[in-house]
C-alpha positions as CSV (number, residue, x, y, z in Angstrom):
1,M,63.5,58.3,191.8
2,A,61.4,57.9,189.4
3,R,62.1,57.7,185.8
4,P,61.0,60.1,183.8
5,R,58.3,59.8,181.6
6,K,57.9,58.5,177.6
7,P,55.9,61.4,175.8
8,L,52.2,60.0,175.2
9,L,51.3,58.3,171.4
10,S,50.0,60.4,169.6
11,R,48.6,60.9,166.1
12,E,51.4,63.7,165.2
13,R,54.3,62.0,166.6
14,I,53.3,58.9,165.0
15,V,52.6,61.1,162.0
16,A,56.2,63.2,162.3
17,A,57.8,60.0,162.6
18,A,56.6,58.8,159.4
19,L,57.1,62.1,157.7
20,A,60.8,61.9,158.8
21,L,61.5,58.6,157.4
22,V,60.1,58.8,154.1
23,D,62.0,61.7,153.5
24,A,65.5,60.0,155.0
25,E,64.5,56.7,153.3
26,G,60.9,57.0,150.6
27,L,57.4,55.5,151.2
28,Q,59.6,51.9,151.2
29,A,60.6,52.7,154.6
30,V,57.6,52.6,156.3
31,S,56.1,49.9,158.0
32,T,54.6,50.0,161.3
33,R,57.8,48.0,162.9
34,R,59.6,50.9,161.7
35,L,57.7,53.3,163.0
36,A,57.2,51.7,166.4
37,A,61.0,51.2,167.0
38,E,61.6,54.7,165.8
39,L,58.5,55.6,168.5
40,G,60.3,53.7,171.1
41,V,56.7,51.6,171.7
42,S,55.1,48.4,170.6
43,G,53.9,47.6,167.3
44,P,50.3,47.4,168.4
45,S,49.5,50.6,170.4
46,L,49.9,52.4,166.6
47,Y,47.0,50.9,166.4
48,N,45.1,52.4,168.6
49,H,45.4,55.6,166.0
50,F,45.5,54.1,163.1
51,T,43.9,50.8,161.9
52,T,46.7,50.5,158.8
53,K,50.1,51.6,157.2
54,D,48.1,53.9,154.3
55,D,46.3,55.1,156.5
56,I,49.5,56.4,157.9
57,L,50.4,58.1,155.2
58,D,47.0,59.3,154.4
59,A,47.4,62.2,157.6
60,V,51.6,62.4,156.4
61,A,50.3,63.5,152.6
62,D,47.7,65.2,154.4
63,T,50.5,66.9,156.5
64,V,51.9,67.8,153.6
65,V,49.3,69.8,151.3
66,A,48.0,71.6,155.0
67,Q,51.9,73.6,154.1
68,V,49.4,74.9,151.0
69,D,48.7,78.1,151.4
70,V,45.0,79.1,149.4
71,S,43.6,81.4,151.1
72,V,44.0,83.2,147.6
73,F,41.6,82.3,146.8
74,H,39.0,83.3,149.0
75,D,40.3,86.6,149.4
76,G,39.2,88.2,146.5
77,T,42.3,88.3,144.7
78,D,42.4,87.6,140.7
79,W,41.9,84.0,139.4
80,R,45.5,84.4,137.4
81,A,47.2,85.3,140.7
82,A,45.5,83.4,142.4
83,L,46.8,80.6,140.5
84,L,50.3,82.0,140.3
85,A,50.7,82.1,144.3
86,W,48.5,79.0,144.8
87,G,51.1,76.9,142.2
88,R,54.3,78.1,144.1
89,S,53.4,77.1,146.9
90,Y,52.1,73.8,146.1
91,R,55.0,73.4,144.9
92,A,57.2,75.0,147.4
93,A,55.7,72.0,149.5
94,L,55.9,69.5,147.8
95,A,59.4,69.8,146.4
96,A,60.5,70.0,150.2
97,H,58.8,66.4,150.6
98,P,59.5,65.2,147.0
99,H,59.0,61.6,147.9
100,I,55.9,61.5,149.6
101,V,54.7,62.9,146.0
102,P,53.8,59.4,144.0
103,F,51.3,58.8,146.8
104,L,50.4,62.4,146.5
105,A,49.7,61.7,143.7
106,Q,46.8,59.2,143.8
107,G,45.0,61.8,144.5
108,P,43.6,63.5,147.1
109,G,40.8,60.6,148.5
110,R,39.0,61.3,152.2
111,R,42.1,63.6,153.2
112,P,40.9,66.4,155.0
113,A,43.8,69.5,153.5
114,G,43.7,68.1,149.8
115,L,39.9,67.7,149.9
116,R,40.1,71.8,151.4
117,M,42.5,72.3,148.5
118,A,40.2,70.8,145.5
119,D,37.7,73.3,146.8
120,A,39.0,76.4,147.4
121,V,41.0,75.7,143.5
122,F,38.0,74.8,141.7
123,G,35.7,77.2,144.3
124,G,37.6,79.7,143.3
125,M,37.4,79.2,139.3
126,V,33.7,78.8,139.5
127,A,33.7,82.6,140.9
128,A,36.1,83.8,138.5
129,G,33.5,83.0,135.8
130,W,35.2,79.3,134.5
131,P,32.4,76.8,133.5
132,P,32.7,73.9,136.5
133,A,33.9,71.3,133.5
134,Y,36.9,73.9,133.3
135,A,37.7,74.7,136.6
136,T,38.2,70.8,137.4
137,R,40.1,70.8,134.3
138,I,42.4,73.6,135.7
139,G,42.5,71.7,139.2
140,A,43.8,68.9,137.3
141,L,46.2,69.9,135.0
142,M,48.3,72.1,138.1
143,R,48.2,69.3,139.8
144,Y,49.9,67.3,136.9
145,F,52.7,70.0,136.2
146,V,52.9,70.9,140.0
147,A,53.4,67.4,141.2
148,G,56.1,66.2,138.2
149,S,57.5,69.7,139.1
150,A,58.6,68.7,142.7
151,L,58.5,64.7,141.8
152,G,62.7,65.5,140.7
153,S,65.6,67.8,139.5
154,F,66.0,68.1,136.3
155,A,69.5,69.3,136.5
156,R,70.6,66.9,138.6
157,G,70.2,64.4,136.2
158,F,73.2,65.0,134.2
159,V,76.3,64.2,135.5
160,D,79.1,67.0,136.3
161,D,81.8,65.1,133.8
162,P,82.6,67.2,130.5
163,A,84.2,63.6,128.9
164,A,80.4,62.1,129.2
165,Y,79.0,64.6,126.5
166,D,80.9,64.0,123.4
167,P,80.8,66.9,121.4
168,A,80.3,64.1,118.1
169,A,77.7,62.4,119.3
170,Y,76.3,65.4,121.1
171,P,76.9,67.9,120.0
172,H,74.5,70.9,121.7
173,L,75.3,69.4,125.1
174,G,78.6,70.9,125.8
175,Q,77.5,73.1,128.8
176,A,74.8,69.9,130.5
177,H,77.8,68.9,132.8
178,L,77.3,72.6,134.5
179,L,73.8,71.9,134.8
180,A,73.9,70.7,138.4
181,E,76.0,72.6,140.0
182,H,73.4,75.3,139.1
183,Q,70.5,73.4,140.3
184,Q,68.2,75.5,142.0
185,Q,68.6,77.8,139.3
186,V,67.8,75.8,136.5
187,D,64.6,73.9,138.2
188,E,62.8,76.9,139.6
189,G,63.9,79.0,136.5
190,A,61.8,75.6,134.0
191,F,58.9,75.8,137.1
192,E,58.0,79.4,136.5
193,T,58.2,79.2,133.1
194,G,55.8,76.6,133.1
195,L,53.8,78.2,135.2
196,A,53.6,81.4,133.3
197,A,52.9,79.5,129.9
198,L,50.4,78.1,131.7
199,V,48.3,81.1,133.3
200,D,49.1,82.7,130.0
201,G,46.8,80.0,127.5
202,L,44.4,79.8,129.9
203,G,43.8,83.5,130.0
204,R,43.3,83.1,126.5
205,Q,40.9,80.5,127.0
206,Y,39.9,82.4,129.6
207,E,38.5,85.4,127.0
208,R,36.8,82.6,125.1
209,V,34.7,80.5,127.4
210,A,33.8,83.2,129.5
211,G,32.9,84.9,127.0
212,A,30.6,82.4,125.4
213,A,29.0,81.8,128.7
214,A,27.9,84.9,129.7
215,H,26.7,85.5,125.8
216,R,24.6,81.9,126.4
217,A,23.4,83.6,129.9
218,G,22.0,86.7,127.9
219,P,21.7,89.9,129.4
220,G,21.0,90.0,133.6
221,P,17.6,91.5,134.6
């Protein structure tokens, strides 16, 4: 009886295996030798699909960014609501794969999904009346905020031992040992508080910036 054929090696299989490794063990776990072993193939066969390990990580990063919903920048949604929806979707994608965040933080490079996201955000802000320079800054500040919030957990940074928080030394940390127990509530609440503050602050800037731009443009025809 013929032996079952192994699934053909493909870019998709390589990327899926690499993402699983990153999720489980971090960026340092990814090597062409390790990936080949995970996929049950010879190392050189990977080079039929990717030139270098960084090319593989680029594809992994782009796969994660492709999960972010940017449709709100194309469907007429108010720019404030669009930033809120995009920010939440962006964080959800990154928080599901936090170990890839340092690689993503380098910028979109030539990654198609990353460039599509940058294009959608910039285009949406400019269409809403933001000057191009401000549209660029908004995309950047949102990336800083979302990436930072997805990179780690504030709540899990505190140990659950009450004895670690001597009231003589830390008089205001009497409940800090409970933070890890409520990690999701604390971290998601912090993100939502910061996101709302960012968008509210941008709203106040928008009245000045967009109004000044309209004044300089003068009356329409």
